[in-house]
N, C-alpha and C positions, 0 to 999 in steps of 0.2 A: 475613449478607446481608439485603437488604430483603425484606419479605413479598410477593414476587412471583415469577412463573415466570421462569426465566433467559432470557437472550439468548445465542445461539450464532452464531458466524460462522466462515467459512473464507475466508482471503485468497488470491488468486491470485498474490500475491508478498509478500515480507516488508515492503517499505516501505509498501504499502497496508495491511497488517495492523496496523502500528504506528499508522497514521492512525486506524483504527477504535478502537484503544485510547485515543488522544488524545480523539476525539469523545465516547466513553462516559465516560471519567474526568472530563472537564470538565463533564459533566452529572450528576456524583455517582454514577455507576454503576461500581463497582469491578470491575476486569477482570483476568483472567489470560490471557496469551498463551503458548501452547505453540509451541515452535520445532521440535519433533519430534512425530511422530504419537503422541498419548497413548493410554493404554488407557482403556476405558470407566470403570474404577475411578478413574483419575486425574481424569477429567472430573467424575465424580460427587463426588469429594472437593472439587474446585475449586468447583463450584456450591453446595456447602454453606457456602462461605466468602465468595463474591463474587457479583456480580450478572450477570456476563457471562464467557463463556469463548470463546477463539478458537484456531484452528489456522492457523499461517502456512504457506502452501504455495508451490509454484513452478509452478503450472499455467499461468500466463500464457505460459511458454516451452515448454509441452508440446504434443504432438500430441493431438487430441481423443480418440483411443483410450486414451492414457495418463491423460488428465484424468478419464475415466469411472471408472477404477479408484480414483483418489484420492478423488474427491468421493463416490462411492458409500459407501466405507468410513467417511468422516467423517460424512456425513449420517445413516447408519444408527446411528452412536453418538449423534449429536445427538438423533435421534428418541426414544432411550431416556431423555432428560433432560426430556421434556415441556416444550420451550421455548415461550415466547410469540412469539419472533422468531428466524428463521434467515436470515442474510444470506450470500450469496456475494459477497464483495468483489472488485470489479474496478477498474481504473484509471479516474480521472476523464476521461482522454482516450480511453477505450474501445478502446485498441490491442489488436486481436484479429483473427482471420480464421476462415473456415470450417475451416481445418486446425490453425492454431496459436493457442492461447489461446481457443478457441471457448467460448461460454457454453452451447452446446447440452447437453453432458453434465450440467452443473449444473442447468439448467432442467428437464430431464427427470427427474433424480433428485429435485429439490425438489418437483415436482408429484406424483410418485409417492408420496413419503413424507409430505408435509405437506398434501396436498390439491390437486385439479386446478383451483383457481381461477386467474384471471389473475395473472400475475407482474409486479409493477412493476419497471421497469428505470430507474434514476436515476443518470446520470453527473454531472449538474449538481452543482457544489459552489461556490456563489458566494463563500464565504469564502476560497477560493484562486484565484479567477478562472476558474472553469469554469461556463459558462452554456449552458443548453439553451432555445432559443426556436423554436417551431413544429417541434419534433423535431430541429433542427439544433444541433450543438455548437460553441461558440465558446470560444477560449482567450485569456486576458489574460496576456501574457508580461512585463508590467511596463512595456512601452512602448506597445503597442497591442493591441486586441482583434481577433482574426483567426479566420475560420472554420477549423475543424479541418483540413480537407484542404489548407489553404494555409499551415499551420504547418510550416516545413521539417523540424523535428525529428520531426514525426508523419508527414508525407508521405513522408519518406525513412527511416523507421524500418527498421533492418536486418532484422528478422524479420517485422514486421506493419505494412508501410506503409499509411497511412490515406489512401484516395482518395475516401472518401464521408463527408460531414459529417452527412447525414440518418441519425440513429441508427435510425430505423424500418427503413430500407432496409438499413443495415449489419448489424443483428442479424437481420433477416428472412433474409438470405443465409446466416446460420449455422444458424438453426433450421428453415429451409425452411417457414415458416408466416408469415402476415401478422402484423405487429406494429402495434398501434394506438398512440394517443397521448393523454395528458392535457395539453392545450395551455394556454399562458399566458393567453389571453383568457378561457378558461373558469375558470381558477384565480382570476384577478383579478375575474371577473364573479360570483364566489360560487357557481359551478356545479361545483366540484371533486367534492363529495360526490355530486352527481347523475350526473356523468360516470362516476365509479368504480362506482357502483351499476349503471349501464347496462352497463358492460363485464362485470360479474359476471353479468348476465342473458343474455350472448351466449356464443358459442363462443370468445371471445378467449383466446389463450394467454398473451400478454404485451403490455405497453404501456409506451412511453417517457414519462417524466415531465419536463415543463418546469420550470425555475426560473431566475429572473433575479436575485433577491435573497433575503435571509434571511426576509423576510415570506412569500414563495412557499414556501420550505422548510417553514415552520411549518404552512401551510395543507395542503400535500400530505401531510405526515406524519399529520395527524389524519384526512384523508379515506381514506388507505390503511388505517390501523388500524381505523377504524370499520366496515369491511366484512369483518372476520374474525369468524366466529361464536364465541360463548362457548366457551372451552376449545380453540379451534383454534390453529394455528400460522401466523403470517404468514411466507411465504417471499418474499424479494426479492433482486434482483441490483442492485448499484450501488456507487458510490463512498462516501467518507466523508460526502458530502452526504446519501445515503440514511440512513446511520447517524445523522446529526444529526437528520434529519426524524423518524425513528421514535423516537429516544431522547427528543426534545423532547415528542412526543405521549405517550409512555409515562409521562414524569415531569411532565406538565403544564407543561413549560417551566422547572421548578425547576432550580437549579444548586447545586453544592457548591463549597467553596473550590477554586479551580483548582489543577492540578498546579503545584508551585513554579516561579516564573520566575527565582528567584535561585539560582545554583549557583556553587560555587567554581571558580576557574580551575585549569588545569594548566600546568606549565612547558613541556611538549611533548606532542603527541599524534600519532597516525598516522592518515592518511586513505588509503583505497584506492578507486579509481574505475574501474568498468567501463562508465561511461556515455559515450555518443557525442553527447550533447545539447550545444547551444551554451551553455546556462547552466552546465553542468558544466565546460566549457572555460573560461568566464569565472571560475569559482570557482578552478580550478587556477591561472590567471594571477594572480588576486588574491593567492593564497597565495604565489606566487613573488615578487610585489612586496613582500610583507610579510616576506620573508627566509626563507621555508620552503625546504627542499630538495625539489625536484620531479623525479621520476624517471619516465621513460617505459618501460613494459614492453611490448614488441612481442608481441601475442597469439600470433603464429605461432612465437615462440621459447620459449613456456612449456614447461617440462619439460626444457629444455636448460641449458647453461652460462650463457646470458644471464640466465635467471631467477635463478640462484644469484648472479650478479654484482650484479644489481639489489637483491636481498635483502640482500646483504652491505653495499652502499652505504647502504641504508635503515637498517640496524641501527647502522652506524657514525655516521650523522648523528644518530640518536636518542640514542645514548650520549654524543654531544658536546653534547647539549642542544638540538638543533634539532628542530622539528616537520617531518614528512615527508608528502608526497603521492606515492603511486605510482599512475599512471594508464595505462590501456591504449588510450585513444582521446582524440582532441582534434580540433577542427575544423580545425586547421592541419596535421594529419597525414592524408594521403589514405587512404581506406578500402581495405582489401585486397579484391581480387576474390574471395578465398576467404572464405566465410561464417565468422563468428566463433562458436565454440561457447560459449554463455553458461555452461554448467556448467564447462567447462575453465577459463575466465577467472575465474569466481566462486570456484572452489575454490583456485586459485592466490592470489587476493587474500585469501581466508580464511587460507591458510597464512602469509601475510605478517603479518596481524594477530596470529595466534597466536604467532609467533616474536617480534614486537615486544613482546608482553606478557611472554612467558617469559624472553627473553634481554636485553631492554632495560628491563623494568619499567614499560612504558607502562600507564597507568591508564584512558585514554580513547581511543576510536577512532570513526571514521565510515566508513561504507560507502556509496558512491554508485552508483546504477544499479538500477533495478527488476528487470531480468532476472538480474542477477548477485548482488545482495545476498543472496538466499535461499541460493544455493549457497555463498556466502562464510560465512554464519552456520552453515550445516549443517556446513561443514568445521571450523569452530571447535568445534562439538560441544556447544553449550549446549542446555539443555532448555526454559528459560522466559525471558521478557522481562518485567521489572518496571519500570514507568515511574518516572523520577526527576525530570525537569524538561523544560519546553518551552524549546528554545534558539532557535527561530525561529517564525514564525507557523504553520508547518505541519510542523515537524520536532521529533520527540520523542526525548529522551535517555533511555535505559533501562539497566538493569543485567542482565547475563547471569547466570543461576543454573543450577546443575546441570552435569553433564559433568565435564571435566577440572578437578581441584581447582586447578591452576595458572591456569586461565582464569576460575574462578568469581569473580564480582564485577566483572568488566571492564565499564566503562561504554561504551555504544555508541549511536550515532545511525545510523539508516538513512534514506536519502533517495532519492526518485525523481530521474531525470535533470534534469528541468526545475524542481525544487523548490528553495526557499531563496534568500535574498538572495546577492548576489555575494560578500560577505565572510563567508559562513556558516562556512567552515572555521575562521576565526579567532574567530568568535563561540563555536563549540563549544570551542575551546581556552581562551579567556580567561574564559568564564562571565560572571558579573555582579559578580565580586569581584576583589580584587587577587591576583595569583599570588605 
């Protein structure tokens, strides 16, 4: 590893965790992502070989009391590594609430273990169309830029509907303290360093960071890191935008050869989706138009004969040479009045991937849905995720290592509901070379 103190991160879901890996690796920082909670010895061994270590969690879908137990254990191990940076990774769309997915347990643990300085909260990630201006979050869906609370997929999220675009107010409701801001006018006026210094001289607990483009990202990263005392640990909460900002500052903007863009194609793959987002529905429809077998699994029927029937159909299609999508939600299918259990859905989708690998010899898979992907991968039972290639602007293909020997080496991409181009599934299948 490079001659520097390590970076450590905990992701509140698996798709976001792989985005952190992508941001770090593209900046020359070698990264190991654990998919199961590692031991301290495993973490120490990893940081002796790489620049960054992460733990993929499922806290975005948890109640705050459960979150506390998860992050306390992880952060206590991180503290033993003497890290330069610790990040609690959250979604760029900030979907969370005072009860579900709350940042409060992570913020309190981070300030307790890494110092009671103001915590930067940065959801902005301009590279994927997430912008924060005057504390308000905006989303580019590929057609238009819309304020967060007016994006249907966010406003109608099944577990954490977003009705507040002002992130200062949104997060203040979770931590029950005022949240300040590092605003765009100050950033572009050359005052970022002065504003951050001022926040450190007050009783400020946390502040939201604006960014509209990559230039802003570079400025705020340097301002944030410049105000950590020598030997101290910077603790921050945010998206892959925060990762990029801090990594650029840490490496002075230097980059390494990017993760390969060229990957071989596969004759067929399996995709499982627990996402209810419009983009995921468009991706399912695009796969169907490309000749894939598309099968709807009703979440209310998981665990019964219907699940078995769908799995049998999926395996038969894969054995015949067809790629398959199994999905549990679609914009054309009315949502059930009964809340969907993300863990039940995720584990069912994980079982499908495992059987596709073992019984149909599938070499590559994709899991869609931030809340369900973690449970799916946990069901598969792998221990580590190793990056293989970038298959879309924001989607990383990796290899699963450890766990069941029959599943070892499976290539897998994890994507959030709104992420990826419409033809993403076929891009993952065909790669950049001839099948």
